[in-house]
Rosetta silent file (secondary structure, phi, psi, omega in degrees, C-alpha in Angstrom):
SEQUENCE: MEKSGELIPVINYGVHECLNREFTVAIIKTATFRPPPTPTVQLVDNHGNILGEEIVNNEQKQKHESNKNATFVTPDFVLTQDPKELENNLKSEALEKNPTKQAFVLPPVQFIEVEELEDTCDVVSSSPDPLADLYIKEYFNFEDDAKLASILVGFNVKKD
SCORE:     score description
SCORE:     0.000 S_00000001
   1 L     0.000  -31.798 -168.925  -38.031   83.543 -114.026 S_00000001
   2 E  -135.237  135.778  168.668  -34.239   84.050 -113.170 S_00000001
   3 E  -116.982   83.566 -172.419  -32.211   87.209 -112.459 S_00000001
   4 L   -79.698  -13.598 -178.813  -28.775   85.731 -112.747 S_00000001
   5 L   -78.706   -9.115 -179.810  -26.787   88.944 -113.060 S_00000001
   6 L   -66.366  165.021  175.051  -27.407   89.970 -109.399 S_00000001
   7 L   -52.811  -44.127  170.747  -24.915   89.573 -106.523 S_00000001
   8 L  -130.491  124.534 -177.667  -27.082   86.655 -105.428 S_00000001
   9 L   -63.926  152.792  175.991  -29.344   85.444 -108.192 S_00000001
  10 E  -116.734  113.756 -178.135  -33.124   85.323 -107.856 S_00000001
  11 E  -109.245  110.758 -178.793  -34.843   82.109 -109.147 S_00000001
  12 L  -100.016   73.837  175.600  -38.661   82.157 -109.317 S_00000001
  13 H   -54.737  -35.083 -178.204  -39.528   78.475 -109.556 S_00000001
  14 H   -51.766  -57.133 -179.240  -43.009   79.352 -108.293 S_00000001
  15 H   -62.342  -37.996  178.942  -43.961   81.397 -111.284 S_00000001
  16 H   -59.229  -38.287  177.230  -42.367   78.944 -113.655 S_00000001
  17 H   -69.580  -41.328  178.300  -44.610   76.149 -112.086 S_00000001
  18 H   -55.430  -53.690 -172.957  -47.622   78.362 -112.201 S_00000001
  19 H   -69.311  -22.097  169.663  -47.191   79.074 -115.918 S_00000001
  20 L   -76.443    2.611 -177.379  -46.692   75.225 -116.597 S_00000001
  21 L   -87.175  167.992 -178.172  -50.063   74.585 -115.422 S_00000001
  22 L   -75.402  -34.953  170.114  -53.064   74.322 -117.801 S_00000001
  23 E  -117.979  145.079  168.262  -54.740   77.320 -116.212 S_00000001
  24 E  -143.467  138.012  179.855  -53.042   80.362 -114.486 S_00000001
  25 E  -119.739  149.622  170.146  -54.952   83.135 -112.907 S_00000001
  26 E  -107.817  137.636 -179.761  -53.671   86.480 -111.478 S_00000001
  27 E  -117.094  137.120  170.085  -55.166   87.683 -108.197 S_00000001
  28 E  -100.628  125.917  177.135  -54.668   91.249 -106.742 S_00000001
  29 E  -120.732  165.341  173.221  -54.504   91.155 -102.969 S_00000001
  30 L  -109.524  175.299  173.290  -54.451   93.608 -100.021 S_00000001
  31 L   -67.579  -12.736  174.921  -52.650   93.083  -96.768 S_00000001
  32 L   -73.735   -9.819 -177.932  -55.836   91.605  -95.298 S_00000001
  33 L   -75.479  151.941 -177.928  -55.441   88.479  -97.324 S_00000001
  34 L   -55.793  146.236  174.519  -54.222   85.435  -95.378 S_00000001
  35 L   -65.705  161.867  178.936  -50.417   84.936  -95.040 S_00000001
  36 L   -69.958  154.458  175.749  -48.805   82.128  -97.226 S_00000001
  37 L   -81.681   -8.254 -179.662  -48.760   78.708  -95.536 S_00000001
  38 L  -146.599  162.496 -174.942  -45.110   78.156  -96.228 S_00000001
  39 L   -62.061  141.855 -175.174  -42.167   80.578  -96.858 S_00000001
  40 L  -102.732   -9.756  173.425  -42.286   82.310 -100.262 S_00000001
  41 L  -132.880  139.367 -175.852  -38.462   83.148 -100.252 S_00000001
  42 E  -140.177  142.494  171.497  -35.629   80.985  -99.424 S_00000001
  43 E  -107.974  122.261 -167.898  -31.776   81.503  -99.625 S_00000001
  44 E  -134.932  139.497  172.717  -30.499   78.181 -100.925 S_00000001
  45 E   -91.031 -174.865 -171.881  -27.098   76.950 -101.977 S_00000001
  46 L   -79.621    0.207  169.529  -26.355   74.822 -105.041 S_00000001
  47 L   -96.978    3.547 -174.954  -26.521   71.642 -102.938 S_00000001
  48 L    81.848    5.623 -177.075  -30.165   72.403 -101.913 S_00000001
  49 L   -80.112  128.085  177.312  -29.308   73.354  -98.372 S_00000001
  50 E   -77.582  110.176  175.380  -31.646   76.129  -97.054 S_00000001
  51 E   -85.905  -29.313  179.455  -29.379   78.995  -95.620 S_00000001
  52 E  -169.750  158.902 -172.218  -32.254   81.209  -94.752 S_00000001
  53 E  -151.877  157.159  176.504  -36.109   81.707  -95.210 S_00000001
  54 E   -75.439  147.325  179.328  -38.890   84.013  -94.834 S_00000001
  55 L   -93.183  123.098 -176.189  -40.880   83.817  -91.612 S_00000001
  56 L  -120.017   -6.577 -179.230  -44.623   83.283  -92.368 S_00000001
  57 L  -160.044  166.282 -172.689  -46.098   82.197  -89.042 S_00000001
  58 H   -69.554  -41.296 -179.638  -45.472   82.195  -85.201 S_00000001
  59 H   -44.593  -54.708 -175.878  -44.846   78.399  -85.271 S_00000001
  60 H   -67.291  -36.808 -170.434  -41.939   78.786  -87.660 S_00000001
  61 H   -72.225  -38.342  178.932  -40.677   81.888  -85.816 S_00000001
  62 H   -67.698  -42.825  176.079  -40.528   80.063  -82.366 S_00000001
  63 H   -49.207  -45.923 -175.199  -38.732   77.203  -84.081 S_00000001
  64 H   -76.406  -35.339 -179.322  -35.958   79.470  -85.339 S_00000001
  65 H   -64.088  -23.476 -179.651  -35.848   81.478  -82.068 S_00000001
  66 L   -92.739    0.431  178.965  -34.898   78.351  -80.189 S_00000001
  67 L   -87.748  116.904  176.297  -32.161   77.444  -82.807 S_00000001
  68 L   -65.025  -26.908  179.143  -28.871   78.900  -81.530 S_00000001
  69 L   -82.840   -7.271 -174.266  -27.417   78.997  -85.061 S_00000001
  70 L   -85.203  138.337  174.797  -30.483   81.002  -86.464 S_00000001
  71 E  -132.827  122.549  174.023  -30.081   84.825  -86.921 S_00000001
  72 E   -78.767  116.559 -172.692  -32.955   87.044  -87.810 S_00000001
  73 E   -86.429  -39.933  164.834  -31.737   89.433  -90.342 S_00000001
  74 E  -126.320  175.575  174.433  -35.251   91.199  -90.314 S_00000001
  75 L   -64.977  -21.487 -174.284  -38.392   90.175  -88.228 S_00000001
  76 L  -106.262    6.667 -172.563  -39.517   88.382  -91.397 S_00000001
  77 E  -146.882  125.292 -175.304  -36.224   86.685  -92.651 S_00000001
  78 E  -119.607  136.945  158.440  -34.021   84.278  -90.683 S_00000001
  79 E   -84.391  126.069 -175.927  -30.549   82.906  -91.568 S_00000001
  80 L   -94.717   -5.675  172.452  -30.538   79.306  -90.626 S_00000001
  81 L  -111.530  155.278  177.597  -26.827   78.816  -90.611 S_00000001
  82 L   -58.778  124.371 -178.851  -24.313   80.685  -88.215 S_00000001
  83 H   -51.607  -28.529  177.380  -23.535   83.960  -89.825 S_00000001
  84 H   -72.407  -44.647  171.316  -19.800   83.612  -89.292 S_00000001
  85 H   -55.318  -32.717  172.975  -19.927   80.231  -91.039 S_00000001
  86 H   -76.480  -31.253  177.402  -21.829   81.758  -93.931 S_00000001
  87 H   -71.618  -40.270  172.825  -19.484   84.688  -94.122 S_00000001
  88 H   -53.555  -57.433 -179.277  -16.540   82.269  -94.171 S_00000001
  89 H   -58.522  -15.552 -176.242  -18.095   80.226  -97.085 S_00000001
  90 H   -95.899  -13.270 -170.962  -18.471   83.504  -99.109 S_00000001
  91 L   -66.412  145.269 -169.003  -14.894   84.566  -98.788 S_00000001
  92 H   -61.253  -33.482 -178.673  -13.201   84.411 -102.165 S_00000001
  93 H   -72.569  -43.537  174.793  -10.483   81.832 -101.050 S_00000001
  94 H   -67.920  -30.046  175.000  -13.127   79.465  -99.691 S_00000001
  95 H   -73.348  -25.673  178.921  -15.188   79.753 -102.989 S_00000001
  96 H   -64.711  -45.809  179.359  -11.952   79.082 -104.994 S_00000001
  97 H   -69.407  -41.910 -178.227  -11.686   75.707 -102.987 S_00000001
  98 L  -133.790   92.489 -173.061  -15.474   74.949 -102.880 S_00000001
  99 L   -71.108   65.514  177.734  -17.461   77.079 -105.377 S_00000001
 100 L   -83.300  122.231 -174.816  -20.732   76.857 -103.522 S_00000001
 101 L  -107.408  141.511  177.375  -23.184   79.350 -105.027 S_00000001
 102 E  -109.859  154.558  170.223  -26.237   80.783 -103.333 S_00000001
 103 E  -146.200  153.771  170.507  -29.493   82.017 -104.805 S_00000001
 104 E   -87.813  129.346  170.874  -32.800   83.412 -103.456 S_00000001
 105 E  -107.541  130.658  174.201  -35.518   80.933 -104.505 S_00000001
 106 L  -108.088  107.284 -173.395  -39.156   81.695 -104.655 S_00000001
 107 L   -80.594  162.437  175.810  -40.581   78.262 -104.450 S_00000001
 108 L   -73.123  145.929 -179.945  -44.212   77.342 -105.614 S_00000001
 109 E  -123.234  144.642  170.747  -46.576   77.656 -102.600 S_00000001
 110 L   -56.415  149.084  174.621  -49.872   76.012 -101.816 S_00000001
 111 L  -127.400   83.741 -167.172  -53.112   77.727 -102.618 S_00000001
 112 H   -59.247  -34.380 -177.631  -55.710   76.116 -100.451 S_00000001
 113 H   -65.656  -28.119  176.150  -58.815   77.978 -101.747 S_00000001
 114 H   -95.926  -17.995  173.335  -58.264   76.574 -105.194 S_00000001
 115 H   -62.574  -34.520 -169.903  -57.135   73.031 -103.952 S_00000001
 116 L   -77.295  -10.520 -179.026  -60.525   72.780 -102.343 S_00000001
 117 L   -73.163  139.054 -168.472  -62.431   73.247 -105.679 S_00000001
 118 L   -59.336  -38.918 -173.028  -63.645   69.857 -106.719 S_00000001
 119 L  -106.699   21.848 -179.318  -62.165   69.433 -110.139 S_00000001
 120 E  -108.313  165.107  178.467  -58.695   71.077 -109.774 S_00000001
 121 E  -158.528  167.935  178.233  -55.342   69.395 -109.118 S_00000001
 122 E    55.424   36.105 -172.656  -51.755   70.228 -109.196 S_00000001
 123 E   -73.501  130.132  168.545  -52.358   73.742 -107.667 S_00000001
 124 E  -140.708  163.742  176.932  -49.459   76.046 -107.067 S_00000001
 125 E  -149.790  158.611 -176.832  -49.018   79.745 -106.518 S_00000001
 126 E  -164.374  157.957  171.355  -46.287   82.412 -106.468 S_00000001
 127 L   -97.112  138.453  177.706  -45.646   86.012 -106.530 S_00000001
 128 L   -74.282  166.272  177.197  -44.053   87.558 -109.667 S_00000001
 129 L   -69.606  175.460 -179.872  -41.127   89.768 -109.443 S_00000001
 130 H   -52.578  -43.001  174.198  -41.673   93.474 -108.992 S_00000001
 131 H   -62.196  -45.933  179.433  -41.739   94.541 -112.629 S_00000001
 132 H   -61.412  -41.730 -173.397  -44.225   91.678 -113.462 S_00000001
 133 H   -58.029  -56.168 -174.992  -46.254   92.663 -110.406 S_00000001
 134 H   -58.961  -41.940  173.226  -46.509   96.293 -111.685 S_00000001
 135 H   -54.134  -51.959 -174.581  -47.420   94.960 -115.307 S_00000001
 136 H   -63.105  -39.873 -178.949  -50.268   92.942 -113.919 S_00000001
 137 H   -68.491  -42.335  172.728  -51.679   95.761 -111.804 S_00000001
 138 H   -54.612  -50.879 -175.118  -51.426   98.074 -114.771 S_00000001
 139 H   -57.057  -41.536 -169.374  -52.980   95.665 -117.183 S_00000001
 140 L   -91.607    5.458  176.821  -56.003   95.121 -114.843 S_00000001
 141 L    68.996   32.784  176.372  -56.247   99.003 -114.216 S_00000001
 142 L  -104.829  148.333 -174.260  -55.151   98.840 -110.629 S_00000001
 143 L   -68.758  154.179  170.767  -52.949  101.751 -109.238 S_00000001
 144 L   -83.714   98.115 -178.421  -49.341  101.102 -108.323 S_00000001
 145 L  -119.025  121.577  174.789  -49.887  100.838 -104.704 S_00000001
 146 L   -54.644  -21.917 -178.744  -47.552   99.108 -102.303 S_00000001
 147 L   -92.132   10.992  168.053  -50.566   97.861 -100.378 S_00000001
 148 L  -124.600  148.682 -176.043  -51.635   95.782 -103.316 S_00000001
 149 E  -143.526  147.340  178.534  -49.774   92.746 -104.577 S_00000001
 150 E  -100.303  145.898  176.117  -50.330   90.245 -107.291 S_00000001
 151 E  -128.853  136.615  173.056  -50.291   86.453 -106.963 S_00000001
 152 E  -100.603  138.902  174.297  -50.374   83.916 -109.795 S_00000001
 153 E  -124.695  118.595 -179.767  -52.208   80.706 -109.150 S_00000001
 154 E  -115.304  149.051  178.644  -51.757   77.759 -111.633 S_00000001
 155 E  -162.158  158.868  177.440  -53.658   74.650 -111.662 S_00000001
 156 E  -111.458  159.465  179.335  -54.823   71.783 -113.813 S_00000001
 157 E   -91.425  135.694  173.036  -58.247   70.229 -114.309 S_00000001
 158 L   -62.753  128.278  175.864  -59.052   66.677 -113.306 S_00000001
 159 L   -93.450  136.691  178.947  -59.577   64.436 -116.344 S_00000001
 160 L   -70.991    0.000    0.000  -62.384   61.813 -116.046 S_00000001
């Protein structure tokens, strides 16, 4: 769930939430599968402020393009804070005065296809880290192909 030894730690809350459901299924998808409805990666500080996020749709991209403080690091990832301000916050003297830490967070994401099933509730999905993705593909006899990716979907069943 967490890679804390990294320069910027990665915390996979999404996988944690999937595994805390009554049922968890693994899906192998290709690039033709629909994009996620919300960002699957966010850069967050320890106060919960979103410093950057993955771009998953045109509406979100247009919103950030109109924000003068937003900077696209790649076409699919935007810093939502002015890069100079972010750089100043990361300088060692600033960290000594205000030790704000950052982490890449993989939040739980909605999975509409399972939410629409009559008896399901508390549905979440997430992508596992690259090593877990490889393990899942190998376990189910899929080749290690970058065009294939695994998704975990966790859900509970409604009780009558």
